[in-house]
C-alpha positions, 0 to 999 in steps of 0.5 A: 585384529589379533591378539587381546586388547589391553586397554588404559586411558593415558593423558596425551598432553602429558607428552611430546613425543611418540617415544616419550608415550611409548616409555609410559605406556611400557612402565605402566605394563611392564609389571603386568607382562613379566607377571604373565611371563612367569611360570612359577608364579613366583608373587613379589620375589625379585620382581625388578629383575623380571622386569625388562624393556617391552621392544617393538612398541612404535615400529611393530617389530614386537611382540606387542603394539599400540593402537588407537582408535581414531574418530572414524572408528578405524584402529590405527598405528601409534605413529602413522600421523605426525605427533603434532 
């Protein structure tokens, strides 16, 4: 697996689709990713302006992709199996 894994626990029962899960993960990490991409290190100034939505979380087309470890210890792309 390429990249650096960033882990957070998420209550899957709180969501009823991959789109809603993706939105929640986007909200969790949007500020962190905006801060990492801020070359000025400007702190809290104009925080909301630099925080744009993370694209391609579900289809693998973006810089970040949602994955999970299944019960057989294999890494799977979120969305490969039906939500139900």
